[in-house]
C-alpha positions as CSV (number, residue, x, y, z in Angstrom):
1,M,-28.3,83.9,-57.4
2,A,-25.4,85.2,-55.3
3,F,-23.1,87.9,-56.7
4,K,-19.4,88.1,-56.0
5,G,-18.8,89.4,-52.5
6,E,-22.1,88.7,-51.2
7,R,-22.5,86.5,-48.1
8,I,-24.9,83.6,-48.3
9,A,-27.0,83.3,-45.2
10,C,-27.6,79.8,-44.0
11,P,-29.3,79.6,-40.6
12,D,-28.7,75.8,-40.5
13,L,-25.0,76.2,-41.0
14,E,-24.8,78.9,-38.3
15,R,-26.6,76.6,-35.8
16,T,-24.2,73.6,-36.4
17,R,-21.1,75.8,-36.2
18,I,-21.5,76.6,-32.5
19,P,-21.8,73.0,-31.2
20,L,-18.8,72.2,-33.3
21,V,-16.7,75.0,-31.7
22,L,-17.8,73.9,-28.2
23,V,-16.7,70.3,-28.9
24,L,-13.3,71.5,-30.1
25,V,-12.8,73.6,-27.0
26,L,-13.9,70.8,-24.7
27,A,-11.6,68.3,-26.5
28,F,-8.7,70.8,-26.2
29,S,-9.2,71.4,-22.5
30,L,-9.3,67.7,-21.7
31,V,-6.1,67.1,-23.6
32,M,-4.5,70.0,-21.7
33,Q,-5.7,68.6,-18.3
34,A,-4.3,65.2,-19.2
35,C,-1.0,66.7,-20.0
36,G,-0.9,68.7,-16.8
37,S,-1.6,65.7,-14.5
38,S,0.6,63.0,-15.9
39,D,1.9,61.6,-12.6
40,P,4.6,59.0,-12.8
41,D,3.4,55.3,-12.6
42,P,3.8,54.2,-9.0
43,A,4.4,50.6,-10.1
44,T,7.3,51.7,-12.2
45,I,8.8,53.6,-9.3
46,L,8.4,50.7,-7.0
47,D,9.8,48.2,-9.5
48,R,12.8,50.4,-10.2
49,A,13.6,50.9,-6.5
50,L,13.4,47.1,-5.8
51,T,16.0,46.1,-8.4
52,R,19.3,44.8,-7.1
53,E,21.1,47.9,-8.5
54,H,19.0,50.4,-6.5
55,L,18.5,48.3,-3.4
56,S,22.3,47.9,-3.1
57,S,22.6,51.6,-2.0
58,F,20.0,51.3,0.8
59,G,22.2,51.3,3.9
60,N,25.5,51.5,1.9
61,G,27.7,54.5,1.3
62,S,30.6,55.3,-0.9
63,G,32.9,54.2,1.9
64,G,31.1,50.9,2.6
65,P,28.1,49.8,4.7
66,T,26.5,52.5,6.9
67,G,23.5,50.8,8.4
68,G,20.3,52.7,9.1
69,I,18.0,54.4,11.6
70,V,14.5,53.2,12.5
71,S,12.2,55.6,14.0
72,V,9.4,53.9,16.0
73,E,6.3,56.0,16.5
74,A,3.1,55.2,18.4
75,L,0.3,56.9,16.7
76,G,-2.9,58.3,18.0
77,Y,-6.0,60.2,16.5
78,E,-5.3,61.2,12.9
79,D,-1.9,59.6,13.2
80,R,-0.6,62.2,15.6
81,V,2.7,60.9,17.1
82,L,2.2,60.1,20.7
83,D,5.6,58.6,21.4
84,E,8.8,58.1,19.4
85,R,12.1,56.5,19.8
86,K,14.9,55.7,17.5
87,V,16.9,52.5,17.2
88,A,19.9,51.7,15.0
89,A,19.9,49.1,12.4
90,D,23.4,47.8,11.9
91,P,24.7,46.9,8.4
92,Q,23.9,43.2,8.7
93,V,20.2,44.1,9.5
94,M,20.1,46.4,6.6
95,S,21.5,43.6,4.4
96,D,18.7,41.3,5.7
97,I,16.1,44.0,4.9
98,R,17.5,44.5,1.4
99,S,17.2,40.8,0.8
100,A,13.7,40.6,2.1
101,L,12.5,43.6,0.1
102,G,13.9,42.4,-3.2
103,S,12.9,38.7,-2.9
104,D,10.0,37.1,-4.9
105,S,7.9,37.0,-1.8
106,G,9.1,40.5,-0.7
107,L,7.4,43.9,-0.8
108,R,6.3,43.7,-4.4
109,G,4.3,40.5,-3.7
110,L,2.4,42.0,-0.8
111,V,1.4,45.4,-2.3
112,G,-2.1,46.4,-3.3
113,D,-3.9,49.7,-4.0
114,L,-0.6,51.3,-5.1
115,R,-0.8,55.1,-5.3
116,Y,1.5,58.0,-6.3
117,D,1.5,60.7,-3.6
118,G,3.6,63.4,-5.1
119,T,7.1,64.6,-4.3
120,E,8.8,65.2,-1.1
121,E,12.3,66.1,0.1
122,V,14.0,63.5,2.3
123,S,17.4,64.4,3.8
124,G,17.9,67.1,1.2
125,V,17.0,64.8,-1.8
126,G,13.9,65.2,-3.9
127,T,11.9,61.9,-3.9
128,D,8.8,60.4,-5.5
129,H,6.5,59.3,-2.7
130,I,4.4,56.2,-3.3
131,S,2.1,54.3,-0.9
132,G,-0.2,51.3,-0.7
133,E,-1.8,48.7,1.4
134,L,-0.1,45.4,2.3
135,D,-1.6,41.9,2.4
136,V,-2.1,41.4,6.2
137,A,-1.9,37.7,6.4
138,G,1.1,37.5,4.1
139,L,3.0,40.2,6.0
140,A,2.2,38.6,9.3
141,R,3.5,35.2,8.1
142,A,6.6,36.9,6.7
143,L,7.4,38.8,9.9
144,E,6.8,35.8,12.1
145,A,9.1,33.7,9.9
146,A,11.8,36.3,10.1
147,G,11.6,36.4,13.9
148,G,9.7,39.7,14.0
149,G,6.4,38.4,15.4
150,E,6.7,40.6,18.5
151,V,6.7,44.0,16.7
152,G,4.1,45.2,19.1
153,Q,6.5,44.9,22.1
154,I,9.0,47.2,20.3
155,A,6.6,50.1,20.8
156,G,5.3,48.8,24.1
157,V,1.9,47.6,22.7
158,K,0.3,44.5,24.2
159,T,-1.2,42.3,21.5
160,G,-2.7,38.8,21.1
161,S,-1.0,35.5,21.1
162,S,0.2,35.7,17.5
163,L,0.9,38.5,15.0
164,E,-1.5,36.9,12.5
165,D,-4.3,37.2,15.1
166,S,-3.4,40.7,16.1
167,L,-2.5,42.5,12.8
168,V,-5.6,44.2,11.4
169,S,-4.1,46.4,8.7
170,A,-0.7,47.3,7.3
171,D,0.3,50.2,4.9
172,F,3.7,51.3,3.5
173,D,5.1,54.5,2.1
174,L,8.3,54.5,0.0
175,Y,10.3,57.5,-1.0
176,A,12.6,57.0,-4.0
177,G,15.1,59.5,-5.3
178,Q,13.7,61.2,-8.4
179,Q,17.1,61.2,-10.1
180,D,18.6,57.9,-9.0
181,G,15.6,55.8,-8.1
182,D,17.3,54.7,-4.8
183,I,15.2,54.2,-1.6
184,R,15.6,57.2,0.7
185,R,13.0,56.2,3.3
186,L,10.6,53.3,3.9
187,D,7.7,53.5,6.3
188,L,5.6,50.6,7.5
189,T,2.5,51.4,9.5
190,L,0.8,48.6,11.4
191,A,-2.5,48.5,13.2
192,L,-2.4,45.9,16.0
193,D,-5.4,44.8,18.1
194,D,-5.5,43.2,21.5
195,P,-8.5,40.8,21.4
196,D,-8.7,40.9,25.2
197,N,-9.7,44.6,25.5
198,A,-12.2,46.8,23.7
199,L,-9.8,49.6,22.9
200,P,-9.2,50.6,19.2
201,P,-6.3,49.0,17.4
202,A,-2.9,50.5,18.3
203,R,-1.1,52.1,15.3
204,I,2.7,51.9,15.0
205,R,4.9,53.4,12.3
206,F,8.4,52.0,11.6
207,S,10.3,54.6,9.5
208,L,13.6,53.3,8.1
209,T,16.2,55.6,6.7
210,P,19.8,54.8,5.7
211,R,22.4,56.2,8.1
212,P,24.5,59.0,6.4
213,S,28.0,58.1,5.4
214,G,30.5,59.0,8.1
215,A,27.9,58.8,11.0
216,N,29.0,57.0,14.1
217,Q,27.4,53.5,14.7
218,T,25.7,53.4,18.1
């Protein structure tokens, strides 16, 4: 019989209490880890950026169309930039790009393995960076249909007879404003192979940014 104030010793109860505490601690730590790593959904970022509302600002400013700038980079080992040059994209070209990106057969239909790569500042604006692989055959057909089948020549790379034969991989990186969802930069990285030589495929990155409002068209 136990008297008031006495502690009843129960070895079995003590043994089960410790595992229960460990389970609670582990469960709490998992919840905390999940809360700390809740990255935005990359598909949501992409879908938002490709809506008509957000695409309309890509290459357009408050005073009207501004065009864009394309940085063409030849990449080497570990994507080190071997050569770079910049070309202007006039407002009409930017309009064509917007239409191609937002179409049913545009960027969204070619994307696979979509990833969220964190945040990055682009031209002074905080952006969400997403990336993914692109369907090679679909992209090659789309580029050739749009008259862009000779993309290798832009960077001085000799390729095969057709882009569909030469294109071995394609990736994209998109940077969308964290606050407004507008596209601030779009990269397309292509690996092109010349079947007539034994060299590794040449990698070219096309990086498109809108021209700042007020900048001179050249």
